[in-house]
N, C-alpha and C positions, 0 to 999 in steps of 0.2 A: 502492499499499500504505498503510494508516495505522500509526501506531505502536504494536506487537501490544506485550501480557501488563503490567500498567500495576500493578506492586502498588502499597503506600498507601506515603503521600508524593508521589504523583506531581505532583498539583495542592495542595496542603498543605490537602485539606477532612475537616473533623469528619465529615461527610454518608454518606460508606460506611458503609452495614449492615453489612460483611467484622467481624467479635467480631473479627480480629485486629489493628484497626485503630485506631489511638488515638483519642480522645474528645473532647480538649482542639489547640489550634490547638500546631502544633510550630516551635520553631526554629527559625533558616536555618542554625545549626551541630550542630544534630540531625539535619538535610536530611539535609545534607550527609554525612550518614555512615550513615543510614537511608536514601533517601529512591532511588530506583526497585533497590531490591535484586529481584533474582528468583533464588534457591538450584536448582539441582538437585537431584535426588534424591535426592545423594548427602549433601545437609546441609553445603556450604559454610563453615567460616563468613566467608573473604573470597570479594571478586566472580568467579564462574568468566573464563578466558578464553575464547571461543566464535573458534577460527579451522578457520571453513571457512569455501569459497565459496558453499555450498549445499544444501539441504536434500532430505530424503525426503520420503511419503506413503504413508502407509496403503491408498492407491488408487484410482486414475482418476479418478474421481470427486473427491476431496481435494485432486486439485493445479489441477486447475479451477476451483472452488469457493472454492480459494488467490485461484489470480490474479482472481477479479472481489470478490474482499473481501468472500465468503460465508461462509469460516471463517477463524477466526485462526491461521496459522499463516506463522513465515519461508517465502520461496521463494524469496530469494538476498540474498544482503548488499549488494550493490551498493544493493541498494530495502533492506533492515533484516536486524540482524545483532542478537541477544540483551546483546553486548558492549556495543554502540552505544547498543541501546535502555535499554541502562541508565544511560547518562553518559546521554542526551540525559534522560531521565526523572530525573533528579537533578540536572540543571544545570536546568529548569525549574521544576520544586519551588524551589530555592535563588533564580529569576531572581521566584518568581511569574505564571511563562508559560504556556496554556493546553497549547505544544505545543515541542517546541525539534527542527532535525533538525540533526546532526554535519557535518561535511563535513572534508574534507581539511588546508589550511590556513585562515590568515585571509582569504587574498586571493580563497580560492573562497568561500569566504561572501560576502565583499561585492559582489564580485560576481556570486551568483548571486539573493541576494536582491534586487538591481532587476533585472537582467534578464527574471528570469523574470515582470513586471509590467512589462517597457515592449514597447512596439514603435515601429515609423516611425512619425514626426507627433509624439508624445508629447513633452512637457516635466517635464524634472527639477531641480528648486533645491538647489542642496547650500549648507553654509558652505563659505569661503574657503580656512577651514586647514587642514590634514589629512596625512593622510600622504600621500605620494611619490605611492607604487604606485593608492591611491584618486582620487590628483587624473591621473593615466593616464585610470585606467577613463574616466571622468567625461568628460574633456577632448578624449581622441585617440580613446577605443576607441568608447563610444555615439554617438558624432558621425558612424560611417561608419555606422550601420544609421542616420541620419533625425531622430535624436533631438535636441532642444533643452535645453544643459544652460546656467543662468543659475550664477554663484560668487554670496553672497550674503558682502564681507566684513564682520566684528565683531557685532553682536549691537543695535545702533541697530533699533528699533520700525518708524519710518519706513524704513528699507531694505527690511528686511524682507515691511513691507503694500505696496511698489510692487513686489517679485519674485515674490508670489502676492496679487497684487491680478488676475492673469489666470488661468486655471484649466493644471492641474498632476498629472502622478501619481506625480511621489514626491518627497518632501523626503530630502535626508541627512543629517544631522549626525554630526560630530565632539566628542563635547563630555566631557573636556574637548582640545586639538586634538594631533598631535605633531608637533614638537618645542614648540610655542609655548602650549603649557595654555593656550591662549583655553577660554575659556567661551560658550555659547549658552542665554540662557536657553530651555528642554526647554518650558516649557508655551506662553509663550509664540507662540513660533513654531510647537506644534502643532495651537494653537487656529487661528491665521489660513493655514496647511497643511487646517486639515478643509472651513473655510468652502468654500475649491475645491477640493474631491474629491481631495483629497493622502493618500498613504497616507506617512508618517514614519518613515524609519528610522532609527537611533542606535547608530553605532560607538563602543561604550561600554568597546570595550580599555582604554584610559588611567586609567576607572575603574576598572573590575569593576564585578560586580554587591552586591560587597560594599562597596562605595563608592558607588553608583548604580544608582534602579528607574528607568532610562529609562519604564518602562510605568507608572507611578502620576503622571508628572509630562504624558502625553498624547499617548506615543509608542503607532504601533503595531507595532513591532520592533529588535527587540534582537539586533545583530550579536559576534560578536566573534575576534576571535585567539585559540584557544586553547594557540596556544602563548609566549603569555604571563603573566600573575597564573596562570590556571585552571591549564595542566602549572606555568608556574614555575620549572622548573630545571632549562629547557636541555638537557631529555631530546625532546620529541615536539612532530612538527606538528599541529597543530588545528584545526575552525573552528569555527564552530558559527550558527546563526540562531533566535532568537526568535518564538517571534507566536501570535495567531488560531487558529481553525478555520477562515476564511475565505480568510486571505493564504496559511497552513499548505499546506490543501489546496486552493484553489483555483488556487495561483498556483506556489508553492514544491516542494511533491512531483511533481507531476506534471513541473517541469523541471531537476529534483535527478532522478526513475528514469531518465531518459533522456541527461541529458550526463554522469552518474555523476561528481560529483564529489568521493566517498566517503572515510569516513574509516577505517582502518583498524583489525581488531578489536586485535589489539593497542595502538596509541595512545591508543582507545579505553578500553584496562584504566586504561594508565599517569591517563588522565584521571580515570579515577572514583575512583583512588584520591588522585589530588591533590585534589582537594573536600573531600575528608574533610580538611586543615590549609587548606582557600584561605582561610579568616578569620580562623587565627590570623597566618598569613605577614603576607596584605595590611598586617592592623591594625597590627604590629607595624614594617613598612616605613612606613608611613603615618607612622608617629608617631616613626618618625625623621629618612623627608623632611623635616618640621616643622622638627629642628631643624638638619636641614644646611642648606637658607633658609635661615631665620632667621640662622645664622651669614656663611652667602658673603653677604647683604646687608649686613652688616657690614664686609664685607672690602674693603678701599681700591685692589686689581686688580682688582674683578670692578664691572662697567660698571654690569649690572643681574640682576635675577634675577626669572625671571617662573616664580611656585605661585600658585596659587590663594588656598595660605593665609597670603598675607604681604595686609597690609592694604593693601600699593602694587600689586597686582591690580590690573589694572579690573578682573577677574569676581569679585574678593573678597564680593560680598554672596549675586551669587547661586550657586554656587559654597557657601556656608555656606545656602543654600535648597532647594537641591536636593540635593549631597553630604551625605553625612557622617562624609567627611575627603577633604583636600584630593587627595590623592592618595602615589602613592611614585613620580613623575616629575616634577624639573621640568630645568629649563635656563637659563645663565649666559651671559652675553658678559665674555673680560675685554679687559683692557687694550693695546693695544698690536698685534690683528691677531689673525691666525690662527699667526704664525710662534709668539711669545709664547705662544698658549693651545697648541699644541704643542708648549712646550716644558711647563706644567705635567703636561699627556696622558702624558704620558713618563716625570718624575717619580713619579707618582702608585705605591706600594710594594702597598697593599691595591688597591685599586677597578680592575679591569682597563677596556681598549677592548675595546668592544664593540659592535654594531649592534644588540643583542638590547635587551629590555627585562623592565621585569617576573618580573626572577630574581631563585632566593633570593643571588644573587654579586650585591652592586654593581656596574655597569656605566658605561661611558662612551662616547660617538660625540663625531663631529665631523656633521652632518648633512648639511651644506652639500656635504662633498665624500664623502660617503656612504650614507645611508639616505635626502636628498634629490638628490639629485645629478646621478640625471634628470630634473629638471627646470633651464631655460633660467633663468643668473640673474636677470631683470626677474619668473619669478611666485618664487623663491625670498623674491627682495625683499619684494615684497607681501606672505609671507607674513610676514616681521620675520625670516629667517633666515640674517642676517649670517655672512660667513666667520669672526667671532670668536665664534660661539657654539658651543657645549659641549650638549648630551644629557646625563643623567644621571641614570639609574633607581634608586632607594633599596634595597638587598638584606636580609638578615638579620642581618650583622654587628653590633655593635656601637658605634651612633650617636660615639659619644667618638673610637672608632678613624677611622670616617670623615674627623671633624672632624679630627684627627691626620695623616693622610692630604693631607687638601686645605691645611692649611697648611703642613706640608713642604713638597711640593707647590708653593706657591703661591714660595714662599719664596726 
């Protein structure tokens, strides 16, 4: 089933003949409020929530033609739903993608984005630094299907050239990575990947669609945990996969239709409304993260700060080239090991201890014992995740309060 009922703004195009469609290129902040809006006959101002599993037909023939895609009609909310479609169309317009498919969580999006393409004997190449559940999918689940997976550390072109010197089906990149904020050159890897026929999939969660547009740098597919910045207020789970016609219709939609990692209409409605403030939230959080990172980098009790907005960061120049901001999240190490880090975390009065990120509230976590504890010590160490490392997601609080909180905790 294709995605139906596309109102103006879906593709950010000015070529439509619809008299109600603006004849100029819309800014993404306008698209975040207007794209995908599909009003019912009641003319509601806020987007409607369609809590329905199925749909009726005017005739038996219409039902037949709806299932064969000859008629543009919703058939079942596992395939498509008006509220979910509004979210998909709005996010696609912001991202600059042809199509978007929403899923029930970020990990369902990550898994489906790759699983829909691969079969026994295929080869996947991936950046080695990533979220632990993504690593488990690639290192444990896909190999059970007879799929070869090779991990590439860092951003060295010669290392990527070696990994992509032979055919690959998929290249998966998480940049910036969670929690080390490592940066991969999207243009460089995409060019190498396309030369061997690979589809480049980018996990853009840490940057959000506001701070990085992977499709503009050669990537073919972008995926999100919409739970993070897109909702960004700790309310609902969601995921999204964005790409072109051939990928979405040829690979992803058949997989999604039959495996059913569906986003609920309620969650989609929350996410639709969240997109309206996404740019304002992310830009504010990004500004504060830069200030907090610079503060932490000057503290004697802080061993190291990982943030692409610092000139000391190995990926600083690449981040400047492919990102409009360094992100809302950083990580840092405390001198004295885990016990000292826990003392600092426990002493915080404003910042909460939580394993989420991209939230309106600032959150800190200890990756080695929470988000990345599923990985063995050797793998964590290879990613640079030490026992004294903390990940700090910056929220919407004033940066001066966050710095004061960190100051008193470090004392």
